[in-house]
C-alpha positions in Angstrom: 54.4 125.9 113.3 55.3 123.8 109.7 57.8 121.7 109.8 59.8 118.7 107.5 60.7 115.4 109.7 63.2 112.9 108.0 64.5 109.7 108.8 67.4 107.3 107.7 67.4 103.8 106.6 71.0 102.9 106.4 71.0 99.6 103.6 73.5 98.6 101.1 75.7 96.7 98.9 75.2 99.5 96.5 72.5 97.1 95.1 70.6 95.0 98.0 70.6 98.0 100.3 73.2 97.0 102.5 76.4 98.4 103.4 79.3 96.7 101.8 83.3 97.1 102.9 86.6 95.6 102.6 89.9 96.8 104.0 90.1 99.8 101.6 86.8 101.0 100.4 82.8 101.2 101.2 80.0 101.2 99.4 77.1 102.5 101.4 73.4 103.1 100.1 71.2 104.9 102.4 67.1 105.6 101.8 65.9 108.7 103.5 62.1 109.5 103.8 61.0 112.8 104.4 57.5 113.3 105.9 56.2 117.2 105.1 54.4 118.4 107.8 52.1 121.5 108.3 50.8 122.4 112.0 47.0 123.2 111.7 45.0 124.0 114.4 47.7 123.0 116.6 48.1 119.6 115.1 51.1 118.0 113.5 49.5 117.2 109.9 51.5 115.0 107.2 50.9 117.3 103.7 53.1 115.0 102.1 56.2 113.0 101.8 59.6 112.7 99.7 61.9 109.5 98.9 65.0 109.5 98.0 68.3 107.7 97.9 72.0 108.5 98.7 74.6 106.1 97.1 78.2 106.4 98.5 81.5 104.9 97.2 84.4 105.9 99.5 87.7 104.3 98.4 91.0 104.7 100.5 94.5 104.8 99.8 97.4 102.4 100.9 99.9 104.9 100.3 98.2 108.4 100.8 96.1 109.9 104.0 94.2 112.0 101.7 91.4 110.3 99.3 87.9 111.0 98.1 84.3 109.8 97.9 81.8 109.8 95.1 77.9 110.0 96.2 74.8 110.4 94.0 71.2 111.9 95.4 68.5 110.0 93.4 65.5 112.1 92.2 63.0 112.0 94.7 59.4 110.2 94.8 57.1 112.5 96.1 53.5 112.7 97.0 51.5 115.8 97.3 53.3 118.8 99.3 56.4 116.7 98.8 57.4 119.2 95.7 59.5 121.6 96.0 61.9 120.4 99.0 65.2 121.5 98.9 68.6 119.9 100.3 71.7 120.8 101.5 74.7 117.9 102.7 77.6 118.5 105.0 80.3 116.1 106.0 82.7 115.9 109.0 85.5 113.1 110.0 88.0 113.2 112.5 90.9 111.5 113.8 93.2 114.6 111.9 90.8 113.9 109.0 88.9 116.8 107.3 85.9 116.0 105.0 85.0 118.8 102.7 81.6 118.2 100.4 81.3 119.5 96.9 77.6 119.4 95.7 74.9 121.7 94.4 73.7 123.2 97.9 69.8 123.3 97.5 69.0 120.7 95.2 65.4 120.6 94.6 65.0 116.6 95.5 62.5 116.1 92.9 64.2 117.7 89.9 66.4 115.0 89.1 69.1 113.2 90.5 72.3 115.0 91.4 76.2 113.7 92.1 78.5 115.1 94.6 81.7 114.2 96.0 83.8 114.7 99.5 87.3 114.9 99.6 89.3 114.2 102.9 92.7 115.7 103.6 94.8 114.7 106.4 97.2 116.7 108.3 101.0 115.4 108.4 101.1 112.4 110.6 104.6 112.0 112.2 106.6 108.3 111.6 105.4 105.7 113.6 101.9 107.4 114.5 98.6 105.8 114.4 95.7 108.4 114.3 92.5 108.1 116.1 90.1 106.0 114.4 87.2 108.4 112.8 84.6 108.0 110.6 82.5 110.4 108.7 79.2 112.0 109.8 76.3 112.9 106.8 74.3 115.4 107.6 71.2 116.5 105.9 69.2 119.8 105.9 65.4 119.9 104.2 64.0 123.1 103.7 60.7 124.6 101.7 59.1 127.8 101.7 57.0 128.2 104.4 58.1 125.3 106.6 60.7 124.9 109.5 63.7 123.0 108.3 63.8 119.4 108.9 67.2 117.5 109.4 69.0 114.0 109.2 72.1 112.5 109.8 74.0 109.1 109.7 78.2 107.8 109.4 79.9 105.8 107.4 82.0 103.0 108.2 85.3 103.4 110.4 88.7 104.0 109.3 92.0 105.1 110.4 94.7 106.7 109.1 98.5 105.9 110.2 102.1 106.8 109.6 103.5 103.4 111.5 106.6 102.4 109.1 107.4 105.9 107.9 110.5 107.2 108.6 112.9 110.3 108.2 113.4 109.1 104.4 110.1 107.8 103.9 106.4 109.0 104.6 104.0 105.6 104.5 100.8 107.2 105.4 98.1 105.5 104.2 94.3 104.8 105.8 92.4 101.0 105.9 89.0 100.2 107.4 90.1 98.9 110.3 87.5 96.0 111.5 87.8 94.4 108.3 90.1 91.1 108.6 93.0 90.8 106.4 95.1 87.9 105.6 98.7 86.7 105.6 100.1 83.4 103.4 102.5 81.0 105.1 102.2 79.0 101.9 105.6 78.0 100.4 107.0 78.4 104.1 107.1 74.1 104.5 107.4 73.8 108.1 105.6 76.2 109.6 103.0 75.8 106.6 102.6 72.2 107.6 102.4 72.8 111.6 99.7 75.1 110.9 97.7 72.4 108.7 98.3 69.6 111.6 96.9 71.8 113.9 93.7 72.4 112.0 93.0 69.2 110.8 92.9 68.2 114.7 90.5 71.0 114.9 92.4 74.5 115.7 90.5 77.1 113.8 91.7 79.8 115.0 93.1 82.3 112.1 91.2 80.2 109.8 90.2 82.3 106.7 87.8 79.0 106.0 85.3 79.4 108.7 87.4 79.9 112.2 87.9 82.9 114.3 90.2 85.6 113.2 93.6 86.3 115.1 94.3 90.2 116.5 97.7 91.4 115.7 99.5 92.9 118.9 102.0 95.3 119.6 103.8 94.9 122.8 107.3 93.4 122.6 106.7 92.8 126.3 104.1 90.6 126.1 104.9 89.0 122.7 108.2 88.2 124.6 106.5 86.4 127.3 103.8 84.6 124.6 107.0 83.3 123.3 108.4 81.9 126.4 105.4 80.3 127.6 105.0 77.9 124.9 108.8 77.4 123.5 110.9 75.5 125.2 114.6 76.9 125.5 116.6 74.1 123.2 115.1 72.1 120.7 114.7 68.0 120.9 117.7 66.1 119.9 116.1 64.7 116.8 115.5 68.3 116.0 119.0 69.5 116.7 120.4 66.4 114.4 117.8 67.9 111.4 119.2 71.6 111.7 115.7 72.5 112.9 116.5 74.5 116.2 114.3 77.6 115.5 110.6 77.4 117.4 108.0 78.5 115.4 104.5 79.0 117.4 100.7 79.3 116.3 99.3 81.1 116.8 102.0 84.0 116.8 103.4 85.4 119.9 102.7 88.7 118.5 99.1 87.6 118.6 96.6 88.6 121.3 95.8 84.9 120.9 99.6 83.9 121.6 101.2 82.2 124.6 98.8 80.1 126.4 95.7 82.4 126.0 94.0 79.7 124.0 93.7 76.2 125.0 96.1 73.6 124.2 94.2 72.0 121.3 94.2 75.4 119.3 98.0 76.1 119.4 101.2 74.3 118.4 104.6 75.1 118.0 106.9 73.7 114.8 110.6 73.4 115.2 112.1 74.7 111.7 115.3 75.8 110.0 116.1 79.3 111.3 115.6 80.8 107.6 111.9 79.7 107.7 111.5 81.6 110.6 113.3 84.8 109.1 111.0 84.1 105.9 108.2 84.6 107.9 109.4 87.6 109.5 110.2 89.3 106.6 106.8 88.2 104.7 104.7 89.8 108.3 106.1 92.9 108.0 105.8 93.2 104.2 102.1 92.1 104.9 101.4 94.5 107.7 102.8 97.8 106.1 100.4 97.0 103.3 97.7 96.2 105.0 98.2 98.9 107.6 97.8 96.5 110.2 97.8 97.8 114.0 97.3 96.6 117.5 94.0 94.9 117.6 93.1 94.6 114.0 91.3 90.9 113.3 93.5 89.1 110.4 93.5 84.9 109.2 96.2 83.1 108.4 96.2 81.3 104.7 98.4 77.9 105.0 
């Protein structure tokens, strides 16, 4: 029996062989090695090798659950019987998204570089719906006349599509890479901003983008209410009432996994603010969540 054996080495920042991602894109550089094997006298012998790189660039869309990806297959570096190895490339997705590959299938790897693309289409997402997380599974099949086909596969980063903020009047479907922390700014909301600063100056580090641990969003109104009641008194102290600062602002936010009393006292604080500040904060957070497709459990930081 003759055959081809292959294995991927997933590396990529598209320049240093290491995968890099942000909230809406990934760049993945994969190096693939193929051993061209022939069985001689009942024993497999390596008759040659093929080495090539695949560079992916995927960009998701904030306002659409359909997007595309480009990839390039380099000209292969071969030894001996590595000449004339063909490749076919396939891709599969999940979470309601279909992946369709466009590539010159049967491409001879040592004949030169070749480019391809993947189109992603997602079925209509009902309003308020968050699709299951998914990733692209890339599959390569290698063939050469007289040799049994070989194969290798690897995956993209995880992505997720939703229409959580959609309505009957507006479809707000979009997709993001949920493991990448985003950030919301409290700059310009005076007392709230100051309260977070005070906490951080005394050692509070959750949500701090400069070396702290991220917070994690929570979609659970019942627990959110419990978190707020656990740390906010029913009424403001007399001095705060005289100053008109009667609204309790808690940090970490009650709408986070770290809210309420889930963290030690030295990692949380409350600040009495004017009601307009809390309303301004609520509007800012809502706009940020919609733009960044922040869902339950997603990590994020707070700029203050």
